[in-house]
N, C-alpha and C positions, 0 to 999 in steps of 0.2 A: 169050281166045285160048289157044293152046297154049304160048306163051312170051311173055316180056317183053323188050323191047329192052335190050341191054347199055349201061349208063350209064357204067361205068368198070371197067377191069381192074386198077386200082392195088391194091397189097397193103397200103398203109398207111392203109386206111379202117377205122374202128371203127363197128360198128352196135350200139347199146345198146338192148335191148328191155325196157322196163319192163312189169310184169304179164305176163310171158312165157307164162303159162299160158292166155291168152285166145285169141289169133288167130294165133299163130306156127306154124301147122301146114299140112299139105297138100302133100306131095311126090307122092302117088299120083294117077294120072289117073282121071277119072270122066266119064261122059257126062251132059250136061244134058238138059233136056226136048226140046231141038232136036237131040239126038244129036251135039252138038259136044263135043270133048274139052276138059276143064277141069281145072285144078290149084288148089291152095290158095295162100294168101298166102306161105308159106315158100318155095315153089318160085319164084314170080315175083320175090321179093325177091333171091334168089340168082342168078336170071337177070340181074338189073340190076347186081348187084355181086358177081360170081363169086369174087373173091379177097379179099373183106373178111373181117375177124374179127368173129364174131357173139357177143355176150355177152348172156345172158338173166338178168333179175332177177325172182324170183317168191317169194312167201311160200308158195305152194301149187303146186309142180310136179306134173304129172300123168303117169300111165303107162297109156295106153290103146292099143288096136291102131291107132287112127287119129289119136291125139294123144299123143305121148310127148315130154316136155320135154327129156329127156337125149338122145334120138335126134336132136333138132333142133339142140341147142346143145352136145352133148358132156357129159363128166362134170363133176361139181361142182368148182368152183374153191375155193369157200369156203361153209361152212354156218353160218349164224347163226340158229338156230331160236328159236321163241317162248319156250321154256323158258329159254334164255340171256338173252333180252330181259327176261324177268321178273326173273332174277337181277340183271341190270344196272339194274333199275328203269326201263327204257325203256318197258316195258308192264307192265300189272297182271296178276295171276293171275286165272283164271276159275273160278267154282264152278258146279256143275251140281246142279239140284234137279228131281226128278221129281214132278209133281202128278197122276200117273196113279192114285194111290191114291184120290183124291177124284173124278177125272173119267176114266172109262174108256170106250174104244170098245166097241161091240157085238162079239159073236163074229164076225159077218160082216166087220166093219171090220178086226178084227185079222187075219183070214184074208187079206183083200185086201192089207193092209199087208205081211204076211209075203211074199206073192207079189211085191210090188213091191220089197221089201227084198232078195230074192234075184235081182233084176234080170229076173225072168221068163225063160222059155225063149227062146232065140234063134230057135227055129223057129216060135214063136207069132206069128200075124199081128199087124201093127200095129193093126188094128181091134180085136182082142181086148184088146190092152194098153191102148188108149185107152178101151175100154169099162170095164175094171176101174178105171182111174184116175178116170173120170167117176163111177162108182158110189161110189168111196171119197170123192170130193168131196161127194157127196150125204149120205153118212153123217157125215163130219166137219162139214159145214155144217148139220146138222139143227138146227132152231130150239131144241129143248129143250137140246141140248148147248151151243149157243152162249150161251144164257141162263145156264147154269151156269158156263161159262168166263168170261163177262163179269163175273159177280158175284165169282168167285174172283180174277180179275185185279185188279179194283178194290180188293178187301180186301187182297190181297197187296201191291199197289203203295202203298196208303195207309200200310201198316205200314212199308214200305221208306222212304217219304218222311219219316216221323217221325224216323228215325235218320240218314238220308243224303239230302240234297236232290239231285235229279238228274232224268234223263229216262228214258223207256222206249220200246221198240220191240216191236210185235207182228208176227210173220211168219205170214201166212195162205196157204192152198193156192191160192186163186183170188181174183179180184177180187170175185166174187159173195159169197164167204165174208167177205172183208175188209169189204165194205159192210154185210153183215148183222150182223157183230160190232160194227161202229161203231154201228149202230142200237140194239143191245142195251145197249151201254155208255152212250150218251147217254139211253136210256130210264131207266137207273138214276141217271144224273147229268146232267139236262137242261142245267144251267148250262155244261157243257163244250162244247156245240154252238155253232157260229157259222159261217154260210155264207161270211163274209169270210175270205180266206186269211191276213189279217193279225191275225185275232182267233180266240178259241176255244182250248180246252185239249187238243183231240184232232183229228187230221187223218188222212185216208186218202190215201196216195200212189199213185195209179194214173193211167193214161190211158184214154180211152174212144173208141170209134169211133161213127159215126153210127147204126149198127144195134144198139147195145148196150142201148138202152132207158133210160128216165128214171132208174131206180134207180141205175144205175152212172154214167150220163153226168153227173149233178149233182156227182159227186166227181172229175170229170176235172180234172187240173192241167196247166197249161201249163208250159213251161220256166221262164218268169219267176216263176210262182207257186211252183214247187218250189224255186227259188232263195231266194225270200222265206221259205218255210216252213223251209228248211234253216237259214237264219240264225237264225230264231226258236228252232229246236231246239237250236242250239249256244249260245244265250244262256241262262245260268242264271237271269237276271232276267225272261225272257219267260214269260208265263203258259202257253205251250204245254208240256204235260206228256208227251204220248204221240203216237206215229204208228203207223199200221197200214200194212204194206207187203206186197207179194207177191213181186216180182222186183227192183224198183228199190231202191237204197240198201243192197243186201246186200253189195256189194263197193266198195272204194275210197271209202267215205263215212265221214268221221271226225267224230264228235260226242263230244268228251271228257267232257261231263257225263252221257252215256248209261251208266247203270249196270245196267239190267235188260233182257234180251232174252227175250220170251215166244215160244217156238217152237210153232206149230201147223201146221207144214208139214214134209213129208218131204223132207229134203235129205241128200246123201251126199257123201263125198269132199271135193274142194277147194271145192265150193260150200258145204258145211256149215262147213268151216274158215273160209272167208271171212266167212260170216254171223256166227259166234259171236265173231269178232275185232272186231266192232263195239263190244263193251263192254269191251275191254281197254286203252283209252287212259288215260294218266295224267291226272288232274285233281284239283287241290286235295287235299282230305282223303279222296277216294274210295279205299277200301282194296282193292277187287277188283271184277270184273264178275260178274254172275250170269246164267246161262242157265236159264230155267224151261221144262221140257219137258212139253207136254200131249199129245204124240202118240206118244211112245216111240221116240226117236231114239238111245237109249243105245248100242245095238249099232253103229249107223253111226258114232257119235262115237268109240267104242272102235276101230273099224276105221280110221277116218281118222287118229286119233292114232298108231296103230301104224305106219301108212304114213309119216307125216310125222316120225317119230322114228327110223326104222330105218336111214336112209341118212346116218348121221353126226350126227344130232341128239342132244340130251342127254336127252330124256325128256318125258313128258306134262306139260302145263302146266294141265290141268284136274283139279280134285278134286271129288268128290261132296260135297254139302252135309253129308251125314252125318258126313264126316271132320272138317269144321270144327266141327260141333257137338261131336264127340268131343274135339277139341282144346280147345274152349271149356270143357268140363266138366273136363278135365285141368288147365287153367290155373286154374280156379275152386278145385279141391281144393288145389292148391299154395298159392294165395294165402290161402285160409281156414285152412290148416294153421298159417300164421304167427300167427294170432290164436286158436290153440287155447286153450280154457279161458275165452274171453271170449264172452259172448252179445251179439254186436255188434248184432243186430237190435233189442235193447231201446232202442237209440238213438232209434228212431222213436216210442217211447212217452214219452220224457222231455220235461221243459219246457226252455226255452232255457238256463237256468243249469246244469241238470243235464247237458245235452248238452255244454257246454263242459268240464265236469269229466270226463265220460266220455271225450271225445276225448283229453284229456290222459293218461288211463290207457292208452288204446289206443296212443298215440304212445310212451309210456314202454315198453310191452311190446315194440314193434317195435325201438326204439332200443337196448334192452338185449340184443338178440340179436346174434350175431356178424355183422357186415356187414349188419345188419338193414335199415337205410334203403335201401341200394342194392338189396338182394334184393326188398324189398316194392315199390319203384318199378318194377323190371324185371318182376316177376311181374304186377303190376296192369296195366302197359302191355300185356303180351301178352294178358292176359284181356280187357281192353277192346277190343283190336283184333279178337280172335276173336269176341267178343260182338256187335260191330257187324256183322261179316260173317255171323253165324249168324241174326240176326233177319231176318224174323219166323219164330219157331218156338216151340213150347210149352216146350222145355227152357230157352230163353233167358228167356222170360217168368217162369219159376219163380224165377230167381235175380236178377231185376231190382233188388230192394231191396239185396241183397248187393253187387251190382256198383256200385250208386250209392254205397253207404257206402264201399266200397274206394276208389272214385275220389275221394270227399271227403277221405279220409285221405291219399291220394296227393298231391292238390293242396295239402293242408296241409303235408305234408312238403316239397314243392317250394318252399314259402315260405322254406325255409332255404337253398335254392340261389341262386347268383348268377343274375342275369337271363339272361345268355347261355347258361347251362346248362339252361334250362327249355324246350328245344326238343323237345317230345313228338312221338313218331311216331304217336300215337293221333289219329284223326279228331276234332277238337274240336267240330264242329257236332253230331256224333252224341252225344258225351259230354254236351254242354250239354243236349240233349234228355232224355237218361237222368236227369240230375240234376234237371231241371225236373219230370219226371214223378214221380220217387220221393221227392225231398226238398223239393219245392216251393220255398219262398223262403229256405231255410237258407243256401244259398251256401257259400262257403269261410269257415270260421271264422277270426277274427283270431288270429295267431300267439300273442301274449301272453295273450289271453283263454283260448285252448284250453289253454295251459300253466298256467293259474291264477296268472299272474304279473301283479301290478298295475303298470302302466306309470306311472312318475313324471310329474308334471305339467311340471316344468321341463326335465329332461334325462334321457335314457336312461342316460347315463354319470354316475351319481352314486354316492356312497359307500353310501347307503341301498339303492339298487337292486342294486348288486353284492353287498351283504351278504345281501339277500333271495335272490338266485340261489345263493349259496354254501350256504345252509341249506335250499334247496328240497327237498321230499321226492322229487320226480321228478328224480333226478340227470342221467340221460341227456338228458331233455328240457331241463333247465336248461343243459347244455353246448351242445346244438344251438342253443338260443335265444341264448346268449351269443356263440357263433361267428357266427351270422347278424347280430346287432346290431353286433359289432365289425367284421365284414367290410364291412357297409354304411357304417359310420362312416368307416373307413379308405379305402374306395373313393371316398367323396365328397371326402376330403382329398387323394387321390392326384393330382388335377389341379392342385393349388396348393401342396402341401408335399412336398418331397423326403423328409422323414423318414417319411412314411406308407408308402413302399415297403419300408423295412426292417422296419417294424412288421407289415405284411402278411406278409412272409416269415417272421417269428417266429410269427405266427398259424398259417400253413400248416404250419410245421414241428411245432408243438405238436399239431395235429390229426393229422398224419401219424404221429407217435409214438404217439398214443392209438389210432389205427386199427391200428397194428402191435403193439398190446398192450405197448408199452414204458412207457406211462403208464396208471394207473387213471383212471376217470372223475373221481374226487375230485381227483387230481393235475392232470389237464388243466384242470379248472375253476379250480384254484388259480393255474395259470400264466396263464390268460386273464384272470382277475380282476386279476392283477398288471399285465398289459398295459393293461387298462382303467384302472387307477389311474394309470398313466403318462400316459395321454391326459388324464385329469382334471387331474393336476398340471401338465401342459403348458398346458392351457387357463387354469388359474388363474394361472400365471406370466405368460402373455400379457396377461391383464387387469390384473394388478398392475403390469406394466411400462408399460402404456398404449400398446402397439404395435398397429398394424393387422395384419390377417392376413398380408399379403405381407411387411411389415417383419419380423414375427416369424419367418416362414419363412427369411429371410436370417440372422436372429439364430441360429436353430438350425443353419444351415449353417456358420457361423463358430465357434459355441460347442461344436461337436461335438469339437474338439480339446481334450484335457485340459490340455495345456501352455499353450494360449491362456487358459484360465480361471485358470491359476495366475499368469500374467503380468498379465492385464487383469482389472479389476473388472467386475461385471455391468453397471454404468452405462456403462463405457467400451465394452463389447461392444454395448450397446444403441445408443449414439451411432454406432458403426461400422456397425451394421446399417442404420440410417436413412440414413447417408451413402452406403452402397453402393447402396441402393435408389434414391436420388436420382440418383446418378452413372449408373446403368444407364438410368434414364428419360431423362436428358439426352443420352445417346450412342446409344441404340438407334434404329433406323430400321425402316421397314416390311419384314417378312420378313428381319430381321437374322440370325435363326438359320440361314438358308439361304445366307448370304453370308460366305465365309471371311474376307474383308478386314475386314468390320464386326466379326465375332467376335474377330479378332485385336486390333482397336482397343479393344474392350470389355475384353479380358483385361488389356491394358496399363493402362487406366483403373482397373480393379479393383485391380491390384497397387499402383498409386500410392496409392490410398486406404488399403489395408492397411498400407503402409509409413508413411504419414502418421500413422496412429493407433497405431503401435507394435506391430502384430501380429507374433508370432514369425517371423523370417525363414525358418527351416527348415520352417515349416508353411504358408507363403504359397502355394506351388504347389498343394498339396492343397486349401487353402481356396478358391483361385481356381477350381479344377475344380468344386468343389461349388457355388460361387456361380453359375457359368455354367450348370451343369445345372439349378439351381433357377430361374434366369432363363428358361431354355427352357420350363419348365412354365407360367410366367405371362407368356409373350412378348407375348400380346395386350394385357396390361395395362401394358406398359412404353412403348407408343407412343401 
C-alpha cells in the first residue's frame, strides 16, 4: 500500500539496522505492474515508528541515486574501517594476485567487460545490456578457458595448501559456468567428486528450478544441505577443500579457515568489498587472505577501496602480491647480510657431523655481532612471514633452501630462550612444511651438539664441563649455552628453593651488563662460571650434610645470616633446619598460606624453635620471614 499504520509515536525507541546497506531504502514512490503506488522498506518502517531513532551498521555503506545509506540514516557517528581492524588484528590483511598474464580474455570479451565496467549508457535499452552480459558469460564460460582455469586453480591451490592448510572459494558469473568449472576440476581430480553432500572435496552452492535441466539440477542444494556443507567448510579437519558459488555465501558468511578467493565474476562497489572480505577472518596461523583475479577486477577494486576509505577511513587494506614479494626479497637481503662471508648453502652438502660444526660457526658469527641474536630472530621472523604469504611464486621458490636454513638457525637460537619467550608470530604449520621440504629429517639440532660441546654424563654443572666452556673457541656461543643451562637449572629450583631467586637475578644482571658492553664476553663467562661453581658447591654441601632437598632449602634460609654462622656450628644449623621443617609440617594445614591466622601461628612456632636452638635474637625476625617465604614455595609438601 501507500503507507503503513503507525505503531507508536514514542521518541524513546531505538531501531538498530544491521547490514544497513541491503534493504533499508525506498522513500520514493513508484508504480507497480498494477499501477498501484508503492514505496520501499525505509518509508514503511518510518510510517510505523515516526519518532524513533534509527541507527545503521554497515561495513559497506552505499551512495546511489536510489540507495544512499547516509541519506537514510544521517552522517557517520563512528567509522571503524577494515584497515583499522587489520591494525587491531581483528581481521587479516588481504593480498591481490592477478592471473591474467596466464589466462586472458579474448579482445571481444575485454571490450564487453569494459562496457560493463563503465556501467553502460543509461539510455541503452535493458535488452541490449542483458545481451552484452549474456555474450560475456559465453566468452567467460568457454570450455577451453574453463579447462585452463581449472588446471591453474588446482596447481595454485595445491601449492597454497603445502604451506598453509585451509579452504578456498571460487566465484563464477553464472550457475552454468559454476557447474562447467566443477566438471573440469573433477575431470582433473576425479577423487574430489561425491554426490553425497556430506562427502567429497568440492561442492557447487546453487539452487535450481524445475526447468533448469539435469546439468544444473543435480547440483541443487536445499537449505539443510547448504547448512551441512557450510559446517564442513568451516571445519579444518573435514575433507571439503573448495566451494564454487555465484551469488550465495558472498555476504555475511564467515569461514575462518578460508584463505583463498578465486574471482571469475565481475563485481563492483559494496558487492565486491563484501565478497573479498570472506578471506580476511582471523584463524590460527593464517597470516592473510588472498584474492586471485581471473577476470580483471583491479580497477573496480581500486574504485571500491577509494570510496570506502575517503569518508574518514584510514586507508586501503589490500596490497598487490607483487608488493609482498618485494617485501620478502627485502627481508631476505637483510637476513642474508647478517651471514655475509658464509656460504651457508654448503650446509646441504655436508655430512651429519660436519653440519653440527658448521651450525656452531654460523651461531658464533651471529652472536658476535652487536645485538646479533635479537636482530637475526626478528629479521628471520619477518622473512618467514612474508615468504609464507608470497607463495606460490617463482621468487619464493628460488630462495626456499635459504629460508629453510635461516629458520633452522632461528629455532636453534631460540633454544637459548626461556619457554615463555618462544611465542613466534610466524605460522608454524607453514614453516614445518618448508623445513620438511628443504632439510628433510635434519630437524633442529641439539644445542650442545651444534656448539661442539660434549655434554657430561653425570651432570651439566660439573667442574670439567665449566672448564670446557671457559676454554671453548666459540666464546659467544659458549656464553649463550652457559646462560641457557644455568637459567634452566635455576628455574627448575625456583619452585623449591628461595636461594634460586637471588641467583637468577645475578644471572640476569650479568647478561644485562654484557649486552650493555659493560662486560666483555670473557668476563661474562667468568662471572657465570663462578655462579655455576656456587651451585656445584651447594649441591656437594647438601650431600655431605645428608639433608633432603626441602631440609637443605631451610638450612640455606637460616644460614644466610653471617652472624648466625659465627654463633652456631654447621651441625647446629643443620639440626635447626630439620627441626624447623618438622615444626612446619606439624602445624601447617590445607591452604595455610592463604589463612592469616594459621600463618601467624606458624610464625610463633618458628620463633620458638629458633629461640630453643640459640639462634641470634637480633636476626630471628629476618630468619622467620625467610623461613615462611621458603615454606610458601613448598606449601604442598608440608601437609
